[in-house]
Backbone bond lengths (Angstrom), bond angles and torsions (degrees), N, CA, C in turn:
res aa  C-N    CA-C-N  psi(-1)  N-CA   C-N-CA  omega(-1)  CA-C   N-CA-C  phi
1 M - - - 1.444 - - 1.533 111.30 -
2 G 1.333 117.81 -43.28 1.450 121.66 -176.49 1.511 114.14 -65.10
3 R 1.312 117.12 -22.31 1.461 120.07 -177.36 1.518 112.87 -86.94
4 I 1.325 117.60 -21.18 1.456 119.37 -175.23 1.522 112.88 -112.59
5 V 1.301 117.96 -2.51 1.454 122.26 -177.95 1.525 108.58 -114.42
6 G 1.329 116.78 138.96 1.456 121.34 -179.56 1.521 112.86 -77.79
7 T 1.323 115.36 172.75 1.461 121.99 -177.66 1.520 111.80 -60.26
8 E 1.342 117.56 -43.90 1.465 120.31 -179.52 1.522 111.72 -58.48
9 Q 1.319 116.43 -45.12 1.461 120.24 -179.12 1.533 110.89 -67.84
10 L 1.336 116.57 -40.73 1.469 119.27 178.04 1.521 111.19 -64.58
11 L 1.323 116.85 -36.38 1.458 120.32 176.98 1.527 110.38 -63.93
12 K 1.325 117.17 -39.56 1.471 120.82 176.72 1.530 110.86 -63.94
13 V 1.324 116.68 -43.27 1.469 120.52 178.09 1.526 109.82 -61.41
14 Y 1.331 116.62 -44.61 1.469 121.06 179.31 1.529 110.58 -60.35
15 K 1.333 117.34 -47.83 1.468 120.72 -178.36 1.531 111.36 -65.34
16 C 1.324 116.86 -35.96 1.464 120.53 176.17 1.526 109.97 -63.95
17 A 1.329 116.42 -48.46 1.472 120.80 179.08 1.520 110.50 -60.75
18 Q 1.319 116.86 -38.34 1.462 121.84 179.81 1.530 110.66 -66.13
19 S 1.319 117.15 -42.15 1.463 120.74 -176.05 1.525 112.98 -70.80
20 I 1.324 117.17 -31.36 1.469 118.66 -178.33 1.526 112.64 -101.27
21 G 1.328 116.28 -0.75 1.464 119.31 179.46 1.513 112.29 68.85
22 A 1.312 115.84 32.86 1.465 120.36 -175.89 1.520 111.92 -68.77
23 G 1.318 115.01 150.75 1.460 121.73 -179.60 1.511 114.07 -67.75
24 F 1.326 117.67 -15.35 1.456 119.59 -179.00 1.534 112.38 -94.30
25 L 1.332 117.87 14.48 1.464 121.65 -179.55 1.525 111.41 -57.78
26 G 1.321 117.24 -45.19 1.465 121.04 -179.53 1.515 112.10 -62.57
27 T 1.325 116.82 -42.16 1.464 120.96 178.82 1.525 110.63 -66.20
28 A 1.328 116.82 -42.25 1.466 120.43 178.73 1.529 110.38 -62.06
29 Y 1.330 117.00 -40.85 1.471 120.99 179.36 1.532 110.83 -66.15
30 E 1.311 116.51 -43.88 1.468 120.44 179.24 1.531 111.03 -61.21
31 L 1.334 117.34 -47.16 1.467 121.01 178.76 1.525 111.30 -61.55
32 L 1.334 116.30 -38.38 1.459 120.50 178.66 1.528 110.75 -63.86
33 L 1.321 117.87 -44.53 1.465 120.57 179.27 1.529 110.95 -61.77
34 H 1.326 117.43 -47.46 1.472 120.25 178.12 1.539 110.46 -57.53
35 N 1.324 116.41 -42.45 1.456 121.41 -179.08 1.527 111.30 -64.93
36 V 1.321 117.56 -41.62 1.464 121.64 179.41 1.526 110.46 -65.30
37 V 1.336 117.34 -41.52 1.468 120.35 176.82 1.528 109.62 -61.80
38 H 1.327 116.67 -42.38 1.469 120.51 178.82 1.527 110.64 -60.83
39 G 1.325 117.05 -45.54 1.466 121.05 179.30 1.520 112.33 -63.75
40 A 1.326 116.85 -41.87 1.469 120.88 178.34 1.523 110.36 -64.83
41 S 1.318 116.36 -39.90 1.462 121.17 178.57 1.527 110.73 -60.20
42 A 1.311 116.66 -43.82 1.467 121.19 -179.45 1.526 111.88 -63.87
43 K 1.345 116.89 -28.97 1.466 121.43 -179.38 1.526 112.76 -95.74
44 G 1.340 117.32 -2.11 1.461 120.33 -177.13 1.520 112.92 71.85
45 E 1.327 116.66 27.28 1.467 122.05 -177.89 1.527 110.69 -107.51
46 S 1.327 114.99 170.80 1.466 121.70 178.71 1.519 110.52 -102.53
47 V 1.323 115.65 153.06 1.454 122.48 166.33 1.518 105.02 -106.54
48 V 1.332 116.43 124.43 1.460 121.13 -176.37 1.522 109.33 -104.39
49 L 1.323 115.07 127.69 1.458 122.36 175.34 1.524 107.29 -106.15
50 K 1.310 117.57 122.64 1.466 122.01 176.77 1.521 107.91 -80.27
51 T 1.321 116.65 145.65 1.464 119.70 -179.76 1.522 110.58 -104.50
52 Q 1.329 114.87 167.56 1.455 121.37 178.52 1.520 109.91 -59.06
53 Q 1.324 116.10 144.21 1.457 119.74 175.00 1.525 108.62 -62.73
54 G 1.323 116.17 137.38 1.455 120.67 -178.21 1.514 113.45 87.80
55 S 1.328 116.57 0.23 1.458 121.04 179.11 1.523 109.96 -73.00
56 E 1.308 114.92 157.46 1.465 121.04 174.92 1.527 110.68 -62.94
57 F 1.319 116.19 -24.49 1.459 121.22 -177.51 1.518 110.95 -117.55
58 D 1.319 114.85 144.62 1.452 123.02 -178.89 1.525 111.47 -83.18
59 R 1.339 114.85 -40.92 1.464 119.62 -177.64 1.525 109.80 -161.86
60 I 1.311 113.82 165.60 1.461 122.35 176.42 1.523 106.23 -124.93
61 E 1.324 116.32 133.74 1.462 119.73 178.07 1.523 110.02 -118.18
62 I 1.327 114.30 124.77 1.466 120.99 174.74 1.523 106.58 -102.47
63 R 1.312 115.59 114.22 1.476 120.94 178.42 1.519 107.37 -139.06
64 V 1.303 115.80 100.60 1.466 121.13 -176.75 1.528 109.81 -133.51
65 P 1.337 117.05 148.06 1.461 119.13 178.75 1.530 114.21 -81.93
66 H 1.329 117.06 -12.80 1.467 119.77 -175.69 1.534 111.21 -130.89
67 V 1.320 115.35 141.61 1.464 122.60 171.82 1.518 106.23 -125.59
68 N 1.323 116.13 132.56 1.462 120.52 -176.37 1.520 109.40 -138.84
69 S 1.309 115.98 135.82 1.458 122.10 173.07 1.518 106.87 -122.87
70 S 1.322 116.07 118.22 1.464 120.01 -178.52 1.520 109.56 -153.27
71 G 1.326 114.74 172.96 1.458 121.77 -178.09 1.513 110.59 103.73
72 E 1.313 116.27 117.21 1.463 121.39 -176.39 1.523 113.60 -92.94
73 D 1.317 116.44 -18.25 1.461 122.10 178.09 1.527 106.93 -154.44
74 E 1.318 116.73 -179.26 1.462 120.13 -175.18 1.526 112.26 -58.97
75 E 1.316 117.67 -45.17 1.467 120.67 -177.27 1.523 112.36 -65.72
76 T 1.335 117.72 -41.90 1.465 118.46 179.71 1.532 111.29 -71.13
77 C 1.318 117.60 -27.02 1.470 119.98 174.02 1.525 110.24 -65.09
78 Y 1.328 116.62 -45.44 1.470 119.18 177.72 1.527 110.30 -61.54
79 A 1.320 116.96 -40.45 1.466 120.58 179.28 1.532 111.05 -62.43
80 C 1.318 117.65 -33.73 1.471 121.17 178.01 1.525 111.25 -61.09
81 L 1.315 116.97 -35.00 1.463 120.54 -177.99 1.520 112.37 -65.21
82 A 1.316 116.61 -34.94 1.469 120.56 -178.38 1.526 112.16 -71.44
83 T 1.328 117.13 -18.25 1.470 120.52 -178.28 1.529 112.27 -119.52
84 L 1.295 117.32 12.33 1.458 123.45 -176.85 1.527 111.61 -61.28
85 N 1.322 117.01 132.66 1.464 120.62 172.89 1.522 107.33 -63.46
86 K 1.320 117.36 134.91 1.465 119.75 -173.40 1.523 113.79 -64.03
87 D 1.300 118.89 -21.42 1.462 121.82 179.74 1.523 111.49 -106.01
88 T 1.311 116.15 42.26 1.462 121.62 -175.43 1.523 111.27 -125.34
89 Y 1.327 115.37 140.13 1.458 122.42 168.13 1.525 104.01 -94.69
90 W 1.326 116.39 112.90 1.462 120.91 -177.99 1.522 109.39 -110.42
91 Y 1.324 114.97 136.06 1.466 119.20 170.48 1.523 108.56 -135.01
92 P 1.327 116.14 145.83 1.466 119.78 -173.74 1.528 112.68 -68.41
93 A 1.327 115.77 135.14 1.464 121.00 172.27 1.530 109.57 -73.98
94 Y 1.333 114.96 -25.29 1.465 121.42 178.53 1.532 107.99 -77.68
95 P 1.336 118.58 113.68 1.465 120.54 -172.52 1.529 115.20 -69.19
96 F 1.320 117.63 -12.69 1.465 119.77 -177.23 1.524 112.64 -105.20
97 F 1.336 116.78 15.41 1.463 119.42 178.19 1.527 108.03 -61.67
98 P 1.332 117.34 128.19 1.463 119.69 -171.69 1.531 114.36 -81.08
99 F 1.314 114.73 151.66 1.461 124.52 163.79 1.518 115.48 80.52
100 I 1.316 120.01 -41.37 1.460 120.53 -178.30 1.523 110.69 -130.84
101 D 1.349 114.00 158.91 1.460 120.31 -179.42 1.524 112.92 -114.07
102 A 1.334 117.26 -11.85 1.466 121.24 177.90 1.523 109.36 -166.30
103 V 1.327 115.29 158.80 1.466 122.51 173.17 1.521 106.47 -134.89
104 T 1.324 116.56 133.00 1.458 120.46 179.62 1.514 111.15 -158.62
105 M 1.312 115.74 157.65 1.458 120.09 167.87 1.520 106.54 -83.28
106 C 1.325 116.19 140.95 1.457 120.11 177.70 1.522 109.18 -152.72
107 K 1.310 115.56 172.29 1.460 120.47 177.10 1.521 108.43 -107.83
108 V 1.334 115.43 134.98 1.459 121.45 172.60 1.525 106.57 -109.82
109 F 1.329 115.88 133.55 1.457 121.61 -176.08 1.520 109.96 -107.94
110 S 1.322 115.81 127.16 1.461 122.43 -179.72 1.523 109.96 -63.91
111 S 1.333 117.00 137.06 1.458 120.45 178.94 1.523 111.59 -78.04
112 T 1.320 118.12 -15.71 1.462 120.31 179.88 1.525 112.67 -98.50
113 S 1.315 117.86 -47.43 1.469 120.48 -175.85 1.524 113.52 -96.27
114 G 1.323 117.71 -20.81 1.458 121.13 -175.56 1.516 113.59 80.26
115 H 1.333 116.81 -6.82 1.465 121.17 178.78 1.527 109.07 -70.76
116 S 1.321 114.94 156.57 1.462 119.15 179.62 1.512 110.43 -121.31
117 K 1.320 114.07 159.49 1.463 120.08 170.52 1.519 107.75 -140.10
118 T 1.313 114.44 152.05 1.457 120.74 179.89 1.515 109.23 -90.82
119 V 1.323 115.89 132.96 1.462 121.75 178.34 1.522 109.21 -132.58
120 V 1.308 115.32 160.36 1.461 121.45 167.88 1.524 105.52 -91.24
121 A 1.322 116.52 118.04 1.459 121.03 -177.36 1.519 110.65 -99.84
122 Y 1.334 115.16 127.91 1.458 122.23 169.04 1.526 104.37 -95.27
123 I 1.316 117.14 108.77 1.458 121.49 -171.79 1.524 111.13 -97.72
124 Q 1.326 114.66 128.86 1.464 122.99 174.15 1.524 106.42 -114.69
125 V 1.316 117.84 114.49 1.459 123.17 -179.87 1.520 107.71 -94.08
126 T 1.341 116.48 131.89 1.461 118.45 -177.57 1.522 111.88 -152.68
127 T 1.321 116.07 150.84 1.461 122.12 170.27 1.526 109.56 -108.65
128 Q 1.315 116.08 0.53 1.463 121.49 -178.88 1.524 110.75 -86.62
129 K 1.309 116.07 165.11 1.462 120.97 -179.57 1.519 112.48 -96.54
130 E 1.327 116.52 0.07 1.462 118.98 -178.75 1.528 109.78 -153.54
131 K 1.312 115.22 141.91 1.467 122.78 173.40 1.517 107.58 -140.45
132 K 1.322 115.87 157.29 1.466 121.18 177.06 1.521 108.63 -103.78
133 F 1.329 115.33 126.22 1.460 121.16 176.78 1.521 108.04 -74.97
134 K 1.323 117.14 136.39 1.464 121.36 -175.93 1.523 109.77 -119.42
135 P 1.339 117.41 97.26 1.472 121.15 -176.55 1.524 114.00 -57.41
136 D 1.338 117.87 -34.38 1.466 119.57 -179.72 1.530 111.17 -66.24
137 R 1.327 116.96 -35.74 1.470 121.02 177.59 1.532 110.06 -69.84
138 L 1.333 116.23 -40.65 1.463 120.15 177.11 1.527 110.52 -60.94
139 K 1.309 116.55 -41.73 1.469 120.86 179.69 1.529 110.18 -59.27
140 R 1.321 116.65 -44.23 1.465 120.67 -179.22 1.529 111.23 -66.01
141 L 1.328 117.11 -41.91 1.463 120.32 176.98 1.524 110.55 -60.34
142 N 1.324 115.97 -45.85 1.466 120.36 179.77 1.524 111.86 -62.27
143 E 1.318 116.90 -38.78 1.471 120.01 178.48 1.529 111.00 -60.40
144 E 1.320 116.63 -40.56 1.467 120.03 179.89 1.528 111.15 -70.81
145 I 1.318 117.49 -43.37 1.468 120.37 178.61 1.527 110.32 -65.56
146 D 1.331 117.79 -33.18 1.472 121.29 177.54 1.527 112.29 -62.47
147 K 1.324 117.47 -21.55 1.470 121.48 177.97 1.534 111.69 -79.15
148 H 1.319 116.65 -12.81 1.457 122.10 -174.41 1.525 109.89 -91.65
149 P 1.335 118.50 114.57 1.465 120.72 -174.97 1.530 114.41 -61.19
150 Q 1.339 118.27 -30.49 1.461 120.67 -178.18 1.524 113.32 -87.50
151 L 1.306 118.26 -18.12 1.462 121.21 -176.11 1.522 114.00 -109.92
152 K 1.321 117.30 -19.61 1.462 120.44 -169.37 1.525 114.36 -60.01
153 D 1.336 118.51 -27.69 1.458 120.34 -177.68 1.526 113.80 -95.71
154 L 1.321 117.63 -0.40 1.462 120.56 179.41 1.524 110.97 -82.52
155 K 1.338 115.29 146.73 1.460 120.90 174.14 1.527 108.05 -64.51
156 R 1.303 115.94 148.16 1.468 121.18 -179.83 1.521 110.22 -118.53
157 A 1.322 114.64 154.12 1.461 119.94 -179.71 1.522 109.39 -143.37
158 F 1.322 115.52 144.05 1.457 121.96 172.27 1.525 105.59 -95.21
159 V 1.330 116.95 114.66 1.461 121.98 -174.54 1.525 109.16 -113.17
160 V 1.321 115.87 116.33 1.461 121.86 175.76 1.525 106.92 -91.90
161 V 1.333 117.00 130.37 1.463 121.59 179.91 1.524 108.51 -118.55
162 G 1.325 115.76 120.31 1.457 122.15 177.88 1.518 110.86 -116.08
163 P 1.347 117.75 165.00 1.460 120.97 -171.30 1.525 116.74 -82.92
164 D 1.312 118.05 -15.77 1.460 118.10 -178.23 1.520 110.39 -154.07
165 S 1.328 115.18 168.27 1.463 119.65 -175.61 1.524 111.83 -64.51
166 N 1.328 118.65 -28.44 1.464 120.74 178.74 1.524 111.02 -63.48
167 V 1.333 117.18 -46.27 1.466 120.44 177.46 1.525 109.27 -62.64
168 C 1.326 116.32 -42.63 1.468 119.86 -178.39 1.525 112.09 -64.63
169 K 1.332 117.63 -38.57 1.469 120.93 -178.67 1.521 111.78 -70.70
170 T 1.318 116.42 -35.61 1.461 119.58 -172.90 1.521 113.62 -102.68
171 F 1.330 117.67 -2.30 1.460 120.82 -175.21 1.524 111.37 -63.64
172 H 1.339 114.68 139.15 1.466 120.96 177.90 1.528 108.88 -127.63
173 L 1.323 115.44 123.53 1.463 121.34 176.53 1.522 107.38 -99.91
174 R 1.333 115.64 101.04 1.466 120.44 -178.64 1.522 110.68 -68.17
175 D 1.308 115.16 141.77 1.471 123.12 177.95 1.527 112.81 61.07
176 A 1.334 116.81 28.31 1.470 120.57 178.76 1.521 109.71 -67.36
177 P 1.324 116.83 143.66 1.463 119.44 177.97 1.526 110.60 -71.04
178 D 1.305 116.02 160.82 1.451 121.86 174.37 1.530 108.40 -59.17
179 Q 1.336 117.42 140.53 1.468 121.08 -178.02 1.525 112.16 -57.43
180 G 1.325 117.17 -30.22 1.456 120.20 177.51 1.517 112.21 -68.87
181 A 1.332 116.37 -28.72 1.468 121.11 -178.67 1.530 111.82 -83.66
182 F 1.328 116.53 -41.45 1.465 120.33 179.63 1.518 108.30 -156.76
183 L 1.315 116.41 127.26 1.452 123.02 -177.00 1.528 110.57 -69.46
184 T 1.326 116.16 127.21 1.462 121.35 173.00 1.527 107.76 -125.16
185 V 1.321 116.21 136.60 1.459 121.71 -177.11 1.524 108.39 -134.79
186 V 1.336 116.43 132.46 1.461 121.39 174.13 1.522 106.77 -100.94
187 S 1.324 116.09 128.96 1.463 120.22 -176.00 1.521 110.81 -134.93
188 C 1.326 114.49 171.85 1.455 120.87 -176.71 1.524 110.09 -132.45
189 F 1.312 115.21 131.64 1.456 121.95 168.71 1.522 105.44 -122.13
190 D 1.326 116.76 107.59 1.457 122.27 -172.63 1.533 111.02 -92.83
191 P 1.332 117.79 110.06 1.469 120.60 179.62 1.526 113.12 -61.55
192 D 1.335 117.48 -23.37 1.464 119.96 179.73 1.525 112.13 -67.17
193 L 1.334 117.13 -14.96 1.462 120.61 179.41 1.526 112.55 -90.24
194 L 1.335 116.69 0.39 1.476 119.49 178.78 1.519 110.67 -75.54
C-alpha cells in the first residue's frame, strides 16, 4: 500500500484509523513516515524528528538521496544491511522483520551546543506508549552493520518515532540499555504538521 499510494491518501488513511481507533493505526503511521521520507528524498529535503523535552538531543534530521525497501525474509533483510548504501534510508520489504522499521544515517543535534553528529539510526516506528528493547536483536543488527566498511565505525542509535508529543512524553522503552552503552532517543514525527 505504501508504495502505490501518495502522502495525501496515506494521511487520510492514518487520520481515519486514528479517529476510529483501528488496529491498523501503527501500520498506517509507519507507511506514512516511509512515504514522507521518500518524498523528502526526491526533493532533497530533510525530515525532522523532534525529541523529548530534556533529551540530550534537540532534533534528528533524516536527509538522504536514496530510499530503498528490500528483503524478502528475515535473513535477506539482515543481508541488505551489510551492503546498504551509506546515504540510504532502508526499510524492510518483509513486513515481519523484527525490532526495527528502518535503518538510515542521520544527524542528531545537541540540545546544548547545537552541534551535530552523524549516526546510524535503527528506527522503531510506534503509536504505542511502550516497547521492549531486545538486546539479542540489537546484537544481530550491529553484527551486520559491522560488516559494512562505510558504516562500521559510525556511532549507532536506537530511535523510537511516535506520532505526537503525548506518545513521546509518556513513552517507555523497557529494558533499554544504559545511555553510555547504547544511545536511545525518543522522537516525534507529527502527521498533523504535514
